[in-house]
TORTI-999359 format. One record per atom (N, C-alpha, C): x, y, z; residue number from 1. Coordinates in nm, 2 decimals. Example, Ala and Ser with C-alpha at 12.3 -4.5 7.8 and 13.67 -1.06 7.14 Angstrom:
% TORTI-999359
       u       v       w  resi
    1.32   -0.57    0.78     1
    1.23   -0.45    0.78     1
    1.32   -0.33    0.78     1
    1.28   -0.22    0.71     2
    1.37   -0.11    0.71     2
    1.29    0.00    0.79     2
END
This chain:
% TORTI-999359
       u       v       w  resi
    0.93   25.98    6.36     1
    0.81   25.91    6.37     1
    0.81   25.83    6.51     1
    0.70   25.85    6.58     2
    0.70   25.78    6.71     2
    0.61   25.66    6.70     2
    0.67   25.54    6.73     3
    0.59   25.42    6.72     3
    0.52   25.39    6.85     3
    0.40   25.34    6.84     4
    0.32   25.30    6.96     4
    0.36   25.16    7.00     4
    0.38   25.15    7.13     5
    0.41   25.01    7.19     5
    0.27   24.94    7.22     5
    0.25   24.83    7.15     6
    0.13   24.76    7.17     6
    0.14   24.68    7.30     6
    0.03   24.69    7.38     7
    0.03   24.61    7.50     7
    0.04   24.46    7.47     7
    0.11   24.39    7.55     8
    0.12   24.24    7.53     8
   -0.02   24.18    7.53     8
   -0.04   24.09    7.44     9
   -0.17   24.02    7.44     9
   -0.17   23.91    7.55     9
   -0.29   23.90    7.61    10
   -0.30   23.80    7.72    10
   -0.32   23.66    7.66    10
   -0.24   23.56    7.71    11
   -0.26   23.43    7.65    11
   -0.40   23.37    7.69    11
   -0.45   23.30    7.59    12
   -0.58   23.24    7.62    12
   -0.58   23.14    7.73    12
   -0.67   23.15    7.82    13
   -0.68   23.05    7.93    13
   -0.75   22.92    7.88    13
   -0.69   22.81    7.90    14
   -0.75   22.68    7.86    14
   -0.81   22.62    7.98    14
   -0.93   22.57    7.97    15
   -1.00   22.51    8.08    15
   -1.02   22.36    8.04    15
   -0.93   22.27    8.09    16
   -0.94   22.13    8.05    16
   -1.07   22.07    8.10    16
   -1.12   21.97    8.02    17
   -1.24   21.90    8.06    17
   -1.21   21.76    8.11    17
   -1.08   21.73    8.12    18
   -1.05   21.59    8.17    18
   -0.91   21.60    8.24    18
   -0.89   21.51    8.34    19
   -0.76   21.50    8.40    19
   -0.70   21.37    8.37    19
   -0.76   21.29    8.28    20
   -0.71   21.16    8.25    20
   -0.74   21.05    8.35    20
   -0.81   21.08    8.46    21
   -0.85   20.99    8.56    21
   -0.99   20.92    8.53    21
   -1.01   20.80    8.57    22
   -1.14   20.74    8.54    22
   -1.25   20.81    8.62    22
   -1.37   20.79    8.57    23
   -1.49   20.85    8.64    23
   -1.50   20.79    8.78    23
   -1.48   20.66    8.79    24
   -1.49   20.59    8.92    24
   -1.38   20.50    8.94    24
   -1.35   20.46    9.06    25
   -1.24   20.37    9.09    25
   -1.28   20.22    9.10    25
   -1.41   20.20    9.11    26
   -1.46   20.06    9.12    26
   -1.61   20.06    9.08    26
   -1.66   19.94    9.06    27
   -1.80   19.93    9.01    27
   -1.90   19.98    9.11    27
   -1.87   19.96    9.24    28
   -1.97   20.01    9.34    28
   -1.98   20.16    9.33    28
   -1.87   20.23    9.33    29
   -1.88   20.38    9.32    29
   -1.94   20.42    9.19    29
   -1.91   20.36    9.08    30
   -1.97   20.39    8.95    30
   -2.12   20.37    8.95    30
   -2.16   20.26    9.01    31
   -2.31   20.23    9.02    31
   -2.38   20.34    9.10    31
   -2.33   20.38    9.21    32
   -2.39   20.49    9.29    32
   -2.40   20.62    9.21    32
   -2.29   20.65    9.14    33
   -2.29   20.78    9.06    33
   -2.39   20.77    8.95    33
   -2.40   20.66    8.88    34
   -2.50   20.65    8.78    34
   -2.64   20.65    8.84    34
   -2.66   20.58    8.95    35
   -2.80   20.58    9.01    35
   -2.85   20.72    9.05    35
   -2.76   20.79    9.11    36
   -2.80   20.93    9.16    36
   -2.82   21.02    9.04    36
   -2.73   21.02    8.95    37
   -2.74   21.11    8.83    37
   -2.86   21.08    8.75    37
   -2.88   20.95    8.72    38
   -2.99   20.91    8.63    38
   -3.13   20.93    8.69    38
   -3.14   20.90    8.82    39
   -3.27   20.93    8.89    39
   -3.30   21.08    8.90    39
   -3.20   21.16    8.92    40
   -3.22   21.30    8.92    40
   -3.26   21.35    8.78    40
   -3.20   21.30    8.68    41
   -3.24   21.33    8.54    41
   -3.39   21.30    8.52    41
   -3.43   21.19    8.56    42
   -3.57   21.15    8.55    42
   -3.66   21.25    8.63    42
   -3.61   21.28    8.75    43
   -3.69   21.36    8.84    43
   -3.72   21.50    8.78    43
   -3.62   21.55    8.72    44
   -3.63   21.69    8.66    44
   -3.64   21.69    8.51    44
   -3.69   21.57    8.45    45
   -3.69   21.56    8.31    45
   -3.78   21.67    8.24    45
   -3.89   21.71    8.31    46
   -3.98   21.80    8.25    46
   -3.95   21.95    8.28    46
   -3.84   21.97    8.35    47
   -3.80   22.11    8.38    47
   -3.68   22.14    8.30    47
   -3.69   22.23    8.20    48
   -3.58   22.26    8.11    48
   -3.47   22.34    8.18    48
   -3.49   22.39    8.29    49
   -3.39   22.47    8.36    49
   -3.34   22.41    8.49    49
   -3.32   22.28    8.48    50
   -3.24   22.21    8.58    50
   -3.14   22.12    8.51    50
   -3.01   22.15    8.54    51
   -2.90   22.09    8.47    51
   -2.83   21.99    8.57    51
   -2.82   21.86    8.53    52
   -2.77   21.76    8.62    52
   -2.65   21.70    8.54    52
   -2.54   21.68    8.61    53
   -2.42   21.62    8.54    53
   -2.34   21.54    8.64    53
   -2.26   21.44    8.58    54
   -2.18   21.36    8.66    54
   -2.03   21.37    8.62    54
   -1.94   21.39    8.72    55
   -1.80   21.40    8.69    55
   -1.76   21.51    8.59    55
   -1.83   21.62    8.61    56
   -1.80   21.74    8.52    56
   -1.72   21.84    8.58    56
   -1.61   21.88    8.52    57
   -1.52   21.99    8.58    57
   -1.60   22.12    8.59    57
   -1.59   22.17    8.71    58
   -1.66   22.30    8.75    58
   -1.55   22.40    8.78    58
   -1.55   22.51    8.69    59
   -1.46   22.62    8.71    59
   -1.54   22.74    8.76    59
   -1.52   22.78    8.89    60
   -1.60   22.89    8.94    60
   -1.55   23.03    8.91    60
   -1.42   23.04    8.88    61
   -1.36   23.18    8.86    61
   -1.30   23.19    8.72    61
   -1.34   23.29    8.65    62
   -1.29   23.31    8.51    62
   -1.14   23.34    8.52    62
   -1.06   23.28    8.43    63
   -0.92   23.31    8.42    63
   -0.83   23.23    8.52    63
   -0.90   23.15    8.61    64
   -0.83   23.07    8.71    64
   -0.85   22.92    8.69    64
   -0.78   22.87    8.59    65
   -0.81   22.73    8.56    65
   -0.75   22.63    8.66    65
   -0.68   22.67    8.76    66
   -0.63   22.58    8.86    66
   -0.74   22.57    8.97    66
   -0.84   22.66    8.97    67
   -0.94   22.65    9.07    67
   -1.06   22.56    9.01    67
   -1.06   22.44    9.04    68
   -1.15   22.35    8.97    68
   -1.18   22.23    9.06    68
   -1.30   22.17    9.04    69
   -1.33   22.05    9.10    69
   -1.43   21.97    9.01    69
   -1.44   21.84    9.03    70
   -1.53   21.76    8.95    70
   -1.62   21.68    9.04    70
   -1.73   21.73    9.09    71
   -1.82   21.65    9.18    71
   -1.86   21.53    9.11    71
   -1.89   21.42    9.18    72
   -1.94   21.30    9.13    72
   -2.08   21.33    9.06    72
   -2.16   21.40    9.13    73
   -2.29   21.45    9.07    73
   -2.31   21.59    9.12    73
   -2.35   21.68    9.02    74
   -2.39   21.81    9.06    74
   -2.53   21.85    9.00    74
   -2.60   21.94    9.07    75
   -2.73   21.98    9.02    75
   -2.73   22.14    9.02    75
   -2.77   22.19    8.91    76
   -2.78   22.34    8.90    76
   -2.92   22.38    8.87    76
   -2.99   22.44    8.96    77
   -3.12   22.49    8.94    77
   -3.11   22.63    8.87    77
   -3.19   22.64    8.76    78
   -3.19   22.77    8.70    78
   -3.10   22.78    8.58    78
   -3.04   22.67    8.53    79
   -2.96   22.67    8.41    79
   -3.02   22.56    8.32    79
   -3.01   22.59    8.19    80
   -3.08   22.49    8.09    80
   -3.00   22.36    8.08    80
   -3.08   22.26    8.04    81
   -3.02   22.13    8.01    81
   -2.93   22.15    7.89    81
   -2.85   22.05    7.86    82
   -2.76   22.05    7.74    82
   -2.62   22.01    7.77    82
   -2.55   21.97    7.67    83
   -2.42   21.92    7.68    83
   -2.32   22.03    7.71    83
   -2.22   22.00    7.79    84
   -2.11   22.10    7.82    84
   -1.98   22.02    7.84    84
   -1.87   22.08    7.79    85
   -1.74   22.01    7.81    85
   -1.70   22.03    7.95    85
   -1.74   22.14    8.01    86
   -1.71   22.17    8.15    86
   -1.81   22.28    8.19    86
   -1.82   22.31    8.32    87
   -1.91   22.41    8.38    87
   -1.83   22.53    8.41    87
   -1.84   22.63    8.32    88
   -1.77   22.76    8.35    88
   -1.87   22.85    8.41    88
   -1.86   22.88    8.53    89
   -1.97   22.95    8.61    89
   -2.00   23.09    8.55    89
   -1.90   23.16    8.51    90
   -1.92   23.30    8.46    90
   -2.00   23.30    8.33    90
   -2.00   23.18    8.26    91
   -2.09   23.17    8.14    91
   -2.23   23.12    8.17    91
   -2.25   23.09    8.29    92
   -2.38   23.03    8.34    92
   -2.45   23.13    8.43    92
   -2.44   23.26    8.40    93
   -2.50   23.37    8.47    93
   -2.45   23.37    8.62    93
   -2.33   23.32    8.64    94
   -2.27   23.32    8.77    94
   -2.33   23.22    8.87    94
   -2.42   23.13    8.82    95
   -2.49   23.04    8.91    95
   -2.40   22.92    8.94    95
   -2.37   22.90    9.07    96
   -2.30   22.78    9.11    96
   -2.39   22.66    9.13    96
   -2.33   22.54    9.11    97
   -2.41   22.42    9.14    97
   -2.46   22.43    9.29    97
   -2.59   22.41    9.31    98
   -2.64   22.43    9.44    98
   -2.64   22.30    9.52    98
   -2.64   22.18    9.45    99
   -2.64   22.05    9.52    99
   -2.52   21.97    9.47    99
   -2.44   21.91    9.55   100
   -2.33   21.82    9.51   100
   -2.33   21.69    9.59   100
   -2.31   21.58    9.52   101
   -2.29   21.45    9.58   101
   -2.15   21.40    9.55   101
   -2.09   21.34    9.65   102
   -1.97   21.27    9.64   102
   -1.98   21.12    9.69   102
   -1.94   21.03    9.61   103
   -1.94   20.89    9.65   103
   -1.80   20.84    9.68   103
   -1.77   20.80    9.80   104
   -1.63   20.77    9.84   104
   -1.59   20.63    9.78   104
   -1.46   20.63    9.75   105
   -1.39   20.50    9.72   105
   -1.28   20.48    9.82   105
   -1.22   20.36    9.83   106
   -1.11   20.34    9.92   106
   -0.99   20.44    9.90   106
   -0.98   20.49    9.78   107
   -0.86   20.57    9.75   107
   -0.88   20.72    9.79   107
   -1.00   20.76    9.83   108
   -1.02   20.89    9.88   108
   -0.95   20.91   10.02   108
   -0.88   21.02   10.03   109
   -0.82   21.05   10.16   109
   -0.89   21.16   10.23   109
   -0.87   21.16   10.36   110
   -0.94   21.27   10.44   110
   -0.90   21.41   10.40   110
   -0.77   21.42   10.37   111
   -0.72   21.55   10.32   111
   -0.79   21.59   10.19   111
   -0.81   21.50   10.10   112
   -0.87   21.53    9.98   112
   -1.02   21.57   10.00   112
   -1.09   21.50   10.09   113
   -1.23   21.54   10.11   113
   -1.24   21.67   10.19   113
   -1.14   21.70   10.28   114
   -1.14   21.83   10.35   114
   -1.13   21.94   10.25   114
   -1.04   21.92   10.15   115
   -1.02   22.02   10.04   115
   -1.15   22.04    9.96   115
   -1.22   21.93    9.93   116
   -1.35   21.94    9.86   116
   -1.45   22.02    9.94   116
   -1.46   21.99   10.07   117
   -1.56   22.06   10.15   117
   -1.53   22.21   10.15   117
   -1.40   22.25   10.16   118
   -1.36   22.39   10.16   118
   -1.40   22.45   10.03   118
   -1.37   22.38    9.92   119
   -1.40   22.43    9.79   119
   -1.55   22.46    9.77   119
   -1.64   22.36    9.81   120
   -1.78   22.37    9.80   120
   -1.84   22.48    9.89   120
   -1.78   22.49   10.01   121
   -1.82   22.60   10.10   121
   -1.78   22.74   10.04   121
   -1.66   22.75    9.99   122
   -1.62   22.88    9.94   122
   -1.69   22.92    9.81   122
   -1.73   22.83    9.73   123
   -1.79   22.87    9.60   123
   -1.94   22.85    9.59   123
   -2.00   22.84    9.70   124
   -2.15   22.86    9.70   124
   -2.24   22.74    9.69   124
   -2.19   22.62    9.71   125
   -2.28   22.50    9.72   125
   -2.38   22.52    9.84   125
   -2.50   22.49    9.81   126
   -2.61   22.50    9.92   126
   -2.62   22.37   10.00   126
   -2.61   22.26    9.93   127
   -2.63   22.13    9.99   127
   -2.52   22.03    9.94   127
   -2.45   21.96   10.04   128
   -2.34   21.88   10.00   128
   -2.36   21.74   10.07   128
   -2.36   21.63   10.00   129
   -2.38   21.50   10.06   129
   -2.26   21.41   10.02   129
   -2.21   21.33   10.11   130
   -2.11   21.23   10.09   130
   -2.16   21.10   10.14   130
   -2.15   21.00   10.05   131
   -2.19   20.86   10.09   131
   -2.07   20.77   10.07   131
   -2.04   20.69   10.17   132
   -1.93   20.59   10.17   132
   -2.00   20.45   10.16   132
   -2.01   20.39   10.05   133
   -2.08   20.26   10.04   133
   -2.02   20.15   10.11   133
   -1.88   20.16   10.12   134
   -1.81   20.05   10.19   134
   -1.84   20.05   10.34   134
   -1.85   20.17   10.40   135
   -1.88   20.18   10.54   135
   -2.03   20.21   10.57   135
   -2.10   20.22   10.46   136
   -2.25   20.26   10.47   136
   -2.27   20.38   10.56   136
   -2.19   20.48   10.52   137
   -2.19   20.60   10.61   137
   -2.23   20.72   10.52   137
   -2.34   20.79   10.57   138
   -2.39   20.91   10.49   138
   -2.37   21.04   10.58   138
   -2.32   21.14   10.52   139
   -2.30   21.27   10.59   139
   -2.35   21.38   10.49   139
   -2.40   21.49   10.56   140
   -2.45   21.60   10.48   140
   -2.42   21.73   10.54   140
   -2.42   21.84   10.45   141
   -2.40   21.97   10.50   141
   -2.50   22.06   10.43   141
   -2.55   22.16   10.50   142
   -2.65   22.26   10.45   142
   -2.60   22.40   10.48   142
   -2.61   22.49   10.38   143
   -2.56   22.62   10.39   143
   -2.65   22.70   10.49   143
   -2.58   22.77   10.58   144
   -2.64   22.87   10.67   144
   -2.57   23.00   10.65   144
   -2.60   23.10   10.74   145
   -2.54   23.23   10.72   145
   -2.39   23.22   10.74   145
   -2.33   23.12   10.80   146
   -2.19   23.11   10.82   146
   -2.12   23.01   10.73   146
   -2.19   22.96   10.63   147
   -2.13   22.86   10.54   147
   -2.20   22.73   10.55   147
   -2.13   22.62   10.50   148
   -2.19   22.49   10.51   148
   -2.17   22.43   10.65   148
   -2.29   22.40   10.71   149
   -2.29   22.34   10.84   149
   -2.33   22.19   10.83   149
   -2.28   22.11   10.92   150
   -2.31   21.97   10.93   150
   -2.46   21.95   10.96   150
   -2.52   21.86   10.88   151
   -2.66   21.82   10.91   151
   -2.65   21.71   11.02   151
   -2.70   21.74   11.14   152
   -2.68   21.65   11.26   152
   -2.75   21.52   11.24   152
   -2.87   21.51   11.18   153
   -2.94   21.39   11.17   153
   -2.98   21.37   11.02   153
   -2.92   21.26   10.96   154
   -2.95   21.24   10.82   154
   -3.06   21.14   10.79   154
   -3.11   21.07   10.90   155
   -3.22   20.97   10.88   155
   -3.35   21.04   10.84   155
   -3.41   21.00   10.73   156
   -3.53   21.06   10.68   156
   -3.51   21.21   10.65   156
   -3.39   21.25   10.62   157
   -3.36   21.39   10.58   157
   -3.42   21.41   10.44   157
   -3.48   21.53   10.43   158
   -3.54   21.57   10.30   158
   -3.46   21.69   10.25   158
   -3.41   21.68   10.13   159
   -3.33   21.79   10.07   159
   -3.42   21.91   10.05   159
   -3.38   22.02   10.10   160
   -3.47   22.14   10.08   160
   -3.49   22.18    9.94   160
   -3.38   22.16    9.86   161
   -3.39   22.20    9.71   161
   -3.45   22.09    9.62   161
   -3.40   21.97    9.64   162
   -3.44   21.86    9.55   162
   -3.57   21.79    9.60   162
   -3.60   21.80    9.73   163
   -3.72   21.73    9.79   163
   -3.70   21.58    9.79   163
   -3.58   21.53    9.77   164
   -3.57   21.38    9.78   164
   -3.54   21.35    9.92   164
   -3.57   21.22    9.96   165
   -3.56   21.18   10.10   165
   -3.45   21.08   10.11   165
   -3.36   21.09   10.21   166
   -3.25   21.00   10.24   166
   -3.29   20.91   10.35   166
   -3.28   20.78   10.33   167
   -3.32   20.68   10.43   167
   -3.20   20.58   10.45   167
   -3.11   20.61   10.54   168
   -3.00   20.52   10.57   168
   -3.05   20.40   10.65   168
   -3.00   20.29   10.63   169
   -3.04   20.17   10.70   169
   -2.92   20.07   10.71   169
   -2.93   19.97   10.79   170
   -2.82   19.87   10.80   170
   -2.79   19.80   10.66   170
   -2.89   19.80   10.57   171
   -2.88   19.74   10.44   171
   -2.82   19.83   10.34   171
   -2.81   19.96   10.37   172
   -2.76   20.05   10.28   172
   -2.85   20.17   10.26   172
   -2.80   20.27   10.19   173
   -2.88   20.39   10.17   173
   -2.99   20.38   10.07   173
   -3.10   20.43   10.10   174
   -3.21   20.44   10.00   174
   -3.25   20.58    9.98   174
   -3.28   20.62    9.86   175
   -3.32   20.75    9.82   175
   -3.46   20.74    9.76   175
   -3.54   20.84    9.80   176
   -3.68   20.84    9.75   176
   -3.72   20.98    9.68   176
   -3.79   20.97    9.58   177
   -3.84   21.08    9.51   177
   -3.95   21.15    9.59   177
   -3.99   21.28    9.56   178
   -4.09   21.35    9.63   178
   -4.22   21.27    9.63   178
   -4.25   21.19    9.52   179
   -4.38   21.12    9.51   179
   -4.37   20.99    9.59   179
   -4.26   20.96    9.66   180
   -4.25   20.84    9.74   180
   -4.19   20.72    9.67   180
   -4.16   20.73    9.54   181
   -4.10   20.62    9.46   181
   -3.95   20.61    9.49   181
   -3.91   20.49    9.51   182
   -3.77   20.47    9.54   182
   -3.68   20.50    9.42   182
   -3.56   20.55    9.44   183
   -3.46   20.56    9.33   183
   -3.43   20.42    9.28   183
   -3.42   20.40    9.15   184
   -3.38   20.28    9.09   184
   -3.23   20.26    9.10   184
   -3.19   20.13    9.12   185
   -3.04   20.10    9.12   185
   -2.99   20.10    8.98   185
   -2.85   20.10    8.97   186
   -2.79   20.09    8.84   186
   -2.84   19.97    8.77   186
   -2.85   19.85    8.83   187
   -2.90   19.73    8.77   187
   -3.04   19.75    8.72   187
   -3.12   19.80    8.80   188
   -3.26   19.82    8.76   188
   -3.27   19.92    8.65   188
   -3.19   20.03    8.65   189
   -3.19   20.12    8.54   189
   -3.16   20.05    8.41   189
   -3.05   19.97    8.41   190
   -3.01   19.89    8.29   190
   -3.12   19.80    8.24   190
   -3.18   19.73    8.34   191
   -3.29   19.63    8.31   191
   -3.41   19.71    8.25   191
   -3.45   19.82    8.31   192
   -3.56   19.89    8.26   192
   -3.54   19.95    8.12   192
   -3.41   19.99    8.10   193
   -3.38   20.05    7.96   193
   -3.39   19.94    7.86   193
   -3.35   19.82    7.89   194
   -3.36   19.71    7.80   194
   -3.50   19.67    7.77   194
   -3.58   19.67    7.88   195
   -3.73   19.64    7.86   195
   -3.80   19.74    7.78   195
   -3.76   19.87    7.80   196
   -3.82   19.98    7.72   196
   -3.78   19.97    7.58   196
   -3.66   19.93    7.55   197
   -3.62   19.91    7.41   197
   -3.70   19.79    7.35   197
   -3.71   19.68    7.42   198
   -3.79   19.57    7.37   198
   -3.94   19.61    7.34   198
   -4.00   19.69    7.44   199
   -4.13   19.73    7.42   199
   -4.15   19.82    7.29   199
   -4.05   19.91    7.27   200
   -4.05   20.00    7.16   200
   -4.04   19.92    7.03   200
   -3.96   19.81    7.03   201
   -3.94   19.73    6.91   201
   -4.07   19.65    6.88   201
   -4.14   19.60    6.99   202
   -4.26   19.53    6.97   202
   -4.37   19.62    6.92   202
   -4.38   19.74    6.97   203
   -4.48   19.84    6.93   203
   -4.46   19.88    6.78   203
   -4.33   19.89    6.75   204
   -4.30   19.93    6.61   204
   -4.34   19.81    6.51   204
   -4.31   19.69    6.56   205
   -4.35   19.58    6.47   205
   -4.50   19.56    6.46   205
   -4.57   19.59    6.57   206
   -4.71   19.58    6.57   206
   -4.77   19.68    6.47   206
   -4.72   19.80    6.47   207
   -4.77   19.90    6.37   207
   -4.74   19.85    6.23   207
   -4.62   19.80    6.21   208
   -4.59   19.75    6.07   208
   -4.69   19.64    6.03   208
   -4.71   19.54    6.12   209
   -4.80   19.43    6.09   209
   -4.95   19.48    6.07   209
   -4.99   19.59    6.13   210
   -5.13   19.64    6.12   210
   -5.15   19.70    5.99   210
   -5.05   19.76    5.93   211
   -5.08   19.84    5.80   211
   -5.14   19.76    5.69   211
   -5.08   19.64    5.66   212
   -5.14   19.56    5.55   212
   -5.29   19.52    5.58   212
   -5.32   19.49    5.71   213
   -5.45   19.45    5.74   213
   -5.55   19.57    5.73   213
   -5.51   19.68    5.77   214
   -5.59   19.80    5.76   214
   -5.61   19.84    5.61   214
   -5.51   19.82    5.53   215
   -5.53   19.85    5.39   215
   -5.63   19.75    5.32   215
   -5.63   19.63    5.37   216
   -5.72   19.53    5.32   216
   -5.86   19.56    5.36   216
   -5.88   19.64    5.47   217
   -6.01   19.68    5.51   217
   -6.05   19.81    5.44   217
   -5.98   19.85    5.34   218
   -6.01   19.97    5.26   218
   -6.00   20.10    5.33   218
   -5.92   20.10    5.44   219
   -5.89   20.23    5.50   219
   -5.79   20.31    5.42   219
   -5.80   20.44    5.42   220
   -5.71   20.52    5.34   220
   -5.58   20.54    5.42   220
   -5.48   20.58    5.35   221
   -5.35   20.61    5.41   221
   -5.36   20.71    5.53   221
   -5.44   20.81    5.50   222
   -5.46   20.91    5.60   222
   -5.53   20.86    5.73   222
   -5.63   20.77    5.71   223
   -5.70   20.71    5.82   223
   -5.61   20.62    5.90   223
   -5.52   20.54    5.83   224
   -5.43   20.45    5.90   224
   -5.33   20.53    5.98   224
   -5.28   20.64    5.92   225
   -5.19   20.73    5.99   225
   -5.24   20.78    6.12   225
   -5.37   20.82    6.11   226
   -5.44   20.87    6.23   226
   -5.46   20.76    6.33   226
   -5.49   20.65    6.29   227
   -5.52   20.54    6.38   227
   -5.39   20.49    6.45   227
   -5.28   20.49    6.38   228
   -5.16   20.44    6.44   228
   -5.06   20.55    6.49   228
   -5.11   20.67    6.49   229
   -5.03   20.79    6.54   229
   -4.90   20.80    6.46   229
   -4.91   20.78    6.33   230
   -4.80   20.80    6.24   230
   -4.82   20.91    6.14   230
   -4.72   20.95    6.08   231
   -4.74   21.05    5.97   231
   -4.78   20.97    5.84   231
   -4.84   21.04    5.75   232
   -4.88   20.98    5.62   232
   -4.75   20.92    5.55   232
   -4.64   21.00    5.55   233
   -4.52   20.95    5.49   233
   -4.47   20.83    5.55   233
   -4.48   20.81    5.69   234
   -4.43   20.69    5.75   234
   -4.52   20.57    5.71   234
   -4.65   20.59    5.70   235
   -4.74   20.48    5.66   235
   -4.70   20.44    5.52   235
   -4.68   20.54    5.43   236
   -4.65   20.51    5.29   236
   -4.52   20.43    5.28   236
   -4.42   20.47    5.36   237
   -4.29   20.40    5.36   237
   -4.30   20.26    5.41   237
   -4.38   20.24    5.52   238
   -4.39   20.11    5.58   238
   -4.48   20.02    5.49   238
   -4.57   20.07    5.42   239
   -4.66   20.00    5.33   239
   -4.58   19.94    5.21   239
   -4.48   20.01    5.18   240
   -4.40   19.97    5.06   240
   -4.29   19.86    5.09   240
   -4.26   19.84    5.22   241
   -4.16   19.75    5.26   241
   -4.20   19.61    5.24   241
END
């Protein structure tokens, strides 16, 4: 009897989603990452096929888990929103992040940033922006036929893909949406979120308070539901509280 030799099974390749390092090295860097990521989320909120992420591991080559980078913010046009442990490009129709942002901290070295530029150039990034908040220095690269080329003038630069405008000044970088509205800062985002929560609570309480009064006016449950933009079940539940 001749036994067949089974080919050795290939070990499963693990793609880590963390390196144990913090998202940011200081509050200034973290604030900028949150500001850019959150404002881009809002900008593309109505487009289901724009994916925005912060500090997400990007693996461009299947089977090569050592080829990886985690941009501070990345934007992928043409891929659906949704949670991901990491961005495995071969599972995303081969689409690379087109726009990448990096926010420098004092710990970043020139060698490290040179390697990032090489990575983004090699694996298909179309637009690459670096901002150093400590030095208030903005740099950008745009893909040409020869790869990523330096953008010579960043003042009032408009991203070809995102349509956002960069306005460096002596007071710091400002970013503007296509409609001319300024990007909100991390503090403004937090304040607005709290104000929105309070407005929602007040609106909910106002609906609760209105139900007894409307019942006393002999309106039906169905009429109250329509007037308050609630379901019949919600009105019934609130009326019993």
